[in-house]
N, C-alpha and C positions, 0 to 999 in steps of 0.2 A: 693371799700372804705365798703359799703354795707357789700362783705362780714364778712369784718372784725369785724365789728361790730354785725353781727348775730353770727359769731363763743365767744364774746366775751361774750354778752349776756344768748349763751348755755352753756360754762361753768358756770357760776355764779350762775344758776339756779340747781342746782345739788339737789339731797334727801335731803340730810343733811341738807339744808334749809328748808326743808318740813318740817321737823319734829316740834313741840310743846312743851313746856314744859326744863325742867331739862333733861338732856344727860345721866346720869346716872341712870334713872329709867324704870323699864318696863312699863312704859306707853309708854317711845320714843321707835318706829323701828329702829331705825337708833342701838340702843344701844343692844336692840334686836339680832340684826341681827349681829353686830360685835361681842358679846359675843358668838352663836350660831357658826361663822363664826371657830375663837379659837378655839371650842369645836370641831368642823368638823377634822382641821387640829391636833390638840392633841392627838384626835383618832385615825388619818389615822398617826401620830407619832409612840404613842402606839405601834400597831401593826405594826409596821416597813412597811407599806404599803413601803416609800420612797426607801428603801433599793429593795423590793423589784420586783417593779418597775424597781428601777439602776438592779439587776439582771437580769430581764424580757432582757430589753434594753442589759446588758453586752450582753445575750447569742443569742441576735439577732442578736448584731453585732456581735458576734465570727461566729454566724452562717451564715452571707452575708459573713462573712474573709472567712471561709471557704468555700463559692461556689462560690464567685470570683477568690479566688487559682483556685479551679476544670475549671469553666470558664478559666481563663488564661491555665492553662494546655491544656484544650481540645483544644483553640486556638492554642498552639503551636505546638501539636499533628497536628490538621487540617496544621498548615503552612507546616509541615513536607511532611504532606502526600501531602500538594497540591505542591510543592518542587520535592516530586517524583515522582507524576503522572505525574509533565512538562519534568522532565526530560527525563520519558519511553518512553511519546507523543515524544520527541526531536528525542528520540532513536529511536524510531518505525519507525520516518519520515524517518529519515537518516540512517534506513534499507530500506525500499520501497526505496527512492532513489538510492540507492547504486544497490539494487534489480531493481528497472524501466529500468536503468543505465548499470547494465550485460545483458539485455535483449532484448534493442538496440545493445550493439557490437555484442551478439550476433547474431541477428537479419541478422545485415550488415554481420560480418562474414559469416553466411549462404546465403545472398543471393549474397556474391564475389565469398564463394563456387558454388553456383548453376550458374553462372555466367561462371567459369572458367571447371565446367560440360559440359554447357552449349559447350564449343569454344572445347571445346576436343570433345565432341560426334561429334557437326559438324564433324571438324576434322576427325575421325574417320568414318562420314558419305561419307565424298569427298575422301576421302580416300579407302573404298568403293566399289565408284560408279565409280570412278578409273579405281580400279582393275578388275572391273567387264564390264568396256568400252576394255580393256586392252583382255579380256579374249573374250569376243565377237569379237575384231579385229583379236583377232589369230586367234579364231575359224571358223569367218567367209574367213578368208587367209586362213586358213586349205584346209578348203569347195573347195574353188575357187581353190588354186594345185588342190585337189582332183579330181573334177571337170574336170580340164586343164590336168593334167594325164590321168585320163580317156578316156579323148575326143580323147587327142595325140596317150594313146592305141589301142583305138580306131580306126583311120586315118592309127596311120601305121598300124596294120592288115589288115583292108581295103588295104591301098596300095602291104605288102609282101600278097597280099594273091592273090591279083590280077600278081602282077611281080611273082609268087614263081611256080615255075613246081614240080612233085613227087620228083623229082631226088634231087633238090635244100632243097626241105622240109624232105629228108628222111637224106637228112646230115646233116640239121641242129636241127634234131632231136637226131642223134651221139653226135652232138657237145657237144650240152647242156646236154647229159647224162653225157658223159666224162667230164665234164666241175662240176657237182653235186657229182660223183663221187670224183672227185680232190677235192673236198672241204670238204667231210664226212670223209674222210679217213688223 
Protein backbone atom coordinates (compact mmCIF):
# COMPACT_ATOMS: atom_id res chain seq x y z
CA UNK A 1 0.00 0.00 0.00
CA UNK A 2 2.87 2.36 0.78
CA UNK A 3 4.24 1.82 -2.73
CA UNK A 4 0.98 2.80 -4.41
CA UNK A 5 0.70 5.96 -2.29
CA UNK A 6 4.27 7.04 -3.02
CA UNK A 7 3.71 6.45 -6.77
CA UNK A 8 0.59 8.65 -6.74
CA UNK A 9 2.40 11.42 -4.91
CA UNK A 10 5.26 11.29 -7.43
CA UNK A 11 2.82 11.64 -10.33
CA UNK A 12 1.04 14.63 -8.81
CA UNK A 13 4.30 16.48 -8.12
CA UNK A 14 5.05 17.32 -11.80
CA UNK A 15 7.06 20.38 -12.88
CA UNK A 16 3.98 21.96 -14.49
CA UNK A 17 2.53 22.48 -11.03
CA UNK A 18 5.76 24.09 -9.84
CA UNK A 19 5.44 27.08 -12.18
CA UNK A 20 3.68 30.21 -10.98
CA UNK A 21 1.63 32.73 -12.87
CA UNK A 22 -0.21 32.46 -16.16
CA UNK A 23 0.85 29.61 -18.52
CA UNK A 24 1.23 31.76 -21.66
CA UNK A 25 3.87 34.08 -20.23
CA UNK A 26 7.61 34.26 -20.85
CA UNK A 27 8.05 34.16 -17.09
CA UNK A 28 6.52 30.66 -17.00
CA UNK A 29 9.34 28.15 -17.56
CA UNK A 30 6.93 25.47 -18.69
CA UNK A 31 5.71 27.67 -21.53
CA UNK A 32 9.27 28.59 -22.57
CA UNK A 33 10.36 24.96 -22.56
CA UNK A 34 7.27 23.95 -24.56
CA UNK A 35 7.85 26.68 -27.16
CA UNK A 36 11.57 25.80 -27.36
CA UNK A 37 10.70 22.14 -27.89
CA UNK A 38 8.23 23.00 -30.68
CA UNK A 39 10.84 25.26 -32.34
CA UNK A 40 13.43 22.49 -32.06
CA UNK A 41 11.04 19.95 -33.63
CA UNK A 42 10.18 22.51 -36.34
CA UNK A 43 13.89 23.06 -37.14
CA UNK A 44 14.37 19.30 -37.33
CA UNK A 45 11.43 18.98 -39.71
CA UNK A 46 12.54 22.01 -41.79
CA UNK A 47 16.01 20.57 -42.34
CA UNK A 48 14.41 17.17 -43.08
CA UNK A 49 16.33 15.47 -40.29
CA UNK A 50 13.68 12.74 -39.82
CA UNK A 51 13.98 11.87 -43.53
CA UNK A 52 17.76 11.88 -43.34
CA UNK A 53 17.69 9.77 -40.18
CA UNK A 54 15.18 7.48 -41.90
CA UNK A 55 17.36 7.22 -45.02
CA UNK A 56 20.43 6.56 -42.86
CA UNK A 57 18.49 3.89 -40.98
CA UNK A 58 17.26 2.42 -44.30
CA UNK A 59 20.82 2.41 -45.66
CA UNK A 60 22.07 0.77 -42.50
CA UNK A 61 19.23 -1.77 -42.71
CA UNK A 62 20.15 -2.48 -46.36
CA UNK A 63 23.80 -2.85 -45.41
CA UNK A 64 22.85 -5.20 -42.58
CA UNK A 65 20.66 -7.18 -45.01
CA UNK A 66 23.58 -7.45 -47.48
CA UNK A 67 25.88 -8.56 -44.66
CA UNK A 68 23.30 -11.11 -43.53
CA UNK A 69 22.99 -12.41 -47.09
CA UNK A 70 26.77 -12.65 -47.33
CA UNK A 71 26.86 -14.42 -43.98
CA UNK A 72 24.20 -16.88 -45.19
CA UNK A 73 26.13 -17.46 -48.39
CA UNK A 74 29.33 -17.99 -46.42
CA UNK A 75 27.49 -20.33 -44.08
CA UNK A 76 26.16 -22.35 -47.02
CA UNK A 77 29.61 -22.43 -48.56
CA UNK A 78 31.08 -23.54 -45.24
CA UNK A 79 28.44 -26.27 -44.98
CA UNK A 80 29.27 -27.40 -48.50
CA UNK A 81 32.99 -27.41 -47.73
CA UNK A 82 32.39 -29.25 -44.48
CA UNK A 83 30.30 -31.87 -46.27
CA UNK A 84 32.98 -32.15 -48.95
CA UNK A 85 35.74 -32.59 -46.37
CA UNK A 86 33.68 -35.10 -44.41
CA UNK A 87 33.04 -37.03 -47.63
CA UNK A 88 36.74 -36.91 -48.51
CA UNK A 89 37.65 -38.01 -44.99
CA UNK A 90 35.23 -40.92 -45.30
CA UNK A 91 36.69 -41.86 -48.69
CA UNK A 92 40.23 -41.67 -47.31
CA UNK A 93 39.24 -43.81 -44.33
CA UNK A 94 37.62 -46.37 -46.63
CA UNK A 95 40.68 -46.33 -48.88
CA UNK A 96 43.01 -46.78 -45.90
CA UNK A 97 40.81 -49.65 -44.66
CA UNK A 98 41.05 -51.24 -48.12
CA UNK A 99 44.82 -50.75 -48.14
CA UNK A 100 45.15 -52.31 -44.67
CA UNK A 101 42.91 -55.22 -45.69
CA UNK A 102 44.94 -55.68 -48.89
CA UNK A 103 48.18 -55.56 -46.94
CA UNK A 104 46.86 -58.15 -44.49
CA UNK A 105 45.76 -60.38 -47.37
CA UNK A 106 49.15 -59.97 -49.05
CA UNK A 107 50.93 -60.73 -45.78
CA UNK A 108 48.82 -63.85 -45.26
CA UNK A 109 49.46 -64.94 -48.87
CA UNK A 110 53.18 -64.28 -48.43
CA UNK A 111 53.18 -66.26 -45.17
CA UNK A 112 51.33 -69.13 -46.87
CA UNK A 113 53.76 -69.06 -49.80
CA UNK A 114 56.68 -69.00 -47.34
CA UNK A 115 55.21 -72.06 -45.61
CA UNK A 116 54.84 -73.86 -48.95
CA UNK A 117 58.37 -72.86 -49.97
CA UNK A 118 59.67 -74.10 -46.61
CA UNK A 119 57.90 -77.43 -47.06
CA UNK A 120 59.30 -77.75 -50.60
CA UNK A 121 62.77 -76.79 -49.36
CA UNK A 122 62.58 -79.36 -46.57
CA UNK A 123 61.42 -82.01 -49.04
CA UNK A 124 64.30 -81.14 -51.39
CA UNK A 125 66.80 -81.29 -48.55
CA UNK A 126 65.39 -84.62 -47.42
CA UNK A 127 65.59 -85.94 -51.00
CA UNK A 128 69.16 -84.60 -51.31
CA UNK A 129 70.06 -86.19 -47.99
CA UNK A 130 68.52 -89.50 -49.11
CA UNK A 131 70.46 -89.25 -52.40
CA UNK A 132 73.68 -88.56 -50.47
CA UNK A 133 72.97 -91.49 -48.17
CA UNK A 134 72.26 -93.74 -51.17
CA UNK A 135 75.44 -92.52 -52.92
CA UNK A 136 77.42 -93.08 -49.72
CA UNK A 137 75.93 -96.59 -49.40
CA UNK A 138 76.73 -97.33 -53.05
CA UNK A 139 80.28 -96.01 -52.59
CA UNK A 140 80.68 -98.09 -49.43
CA UNK A 141 79.33 -101.21 -51.18
CA UNK A 142 81.62 -100.57 -54.17
CA UNK A 143 84.58 -100.05 -51.88
CA UNK A 144 83.75 -103.22 -49.98
CA UNK A 145 83.43 -105.14 -53.27
CA UNK A 146 86.68 -103.72 -54.56
CA UNK A 147 88.35 -104.60 -51.32
CA UNK A 148 86.81 -108.08 -51.43
CA UNK A 149 87.92 -108.50 -55.05
CA UNK A 150 91.43 -107.34 -54.31
CA UNK A 151 91.57 -109.63 -51.28
CA UNK A 152 90.16 -112.50 -53.38
CA UNK A 153 92.62 -111.80 -56.21
CA UNK A 154 95.49 -111.59 -53.77
CA UNK A 155 94.34 -114.81 -52.12
CA UNK A 156 93.88 -116.48 -55.50
CA UNK A 157 97.30 -115.21 -56.58
CA UNK A 158 98.89 -116.69 -53.50
CA UNK A 159 97.06 -119.97 -53.97
CA UNK A 160 98.01 -120.09 -57.65
CA UNK A 161 101.57 -119.05 -56.90
CA UNK A 162 101.88 -121.94 -54.49
CA UNK A 163 100.27 -124.40 -56.84
CA UNK A 164 101.73 -123.19 -60.09
CA UNK A 165 104.67 -124.81 -61.73
CA UNK A 166 106.70 -123.45 -64.56
CA UNK A 167 104.94 -125.52 -67.18
CA UNK A 168 101.53 -124.54 -65.85
CA UNK A 169 102.54 -120.87 -65.88
CA UNK A 170 103.68 -121.11 -69.50
CA UNK A 171 100.45 -122.86 -70.49
CA UNK A 172 98.42 -120.30 -68.64
CA UNK A 173 100.24 -117.42 -70.34
CA UNK A 174 99.75 -118.99 -73.76
CA UNK A 175 96.02 -119.50 -73.06
CA UNK A 176 95.66 -115.85 -71.96
CA UNK A 177 97.43 -114.65 -75.12
CA UNK A 178 95.16 -116.77 -77.26
CA UNK A 179 92.10 -115.48 -75.50
CA UNK A 180 93.20 -111.82 -75.98
CA UNK A 181 93.91 -112.49 -79.67
CA UNK A 182 90.45 -113.97 -80.08
CA UNK A 183 88.76 -110.99 -78.45
CA UNK A 184 90.80 -108.37 -80.36
CA UNK A 185 90.12 -109.87 -83.79
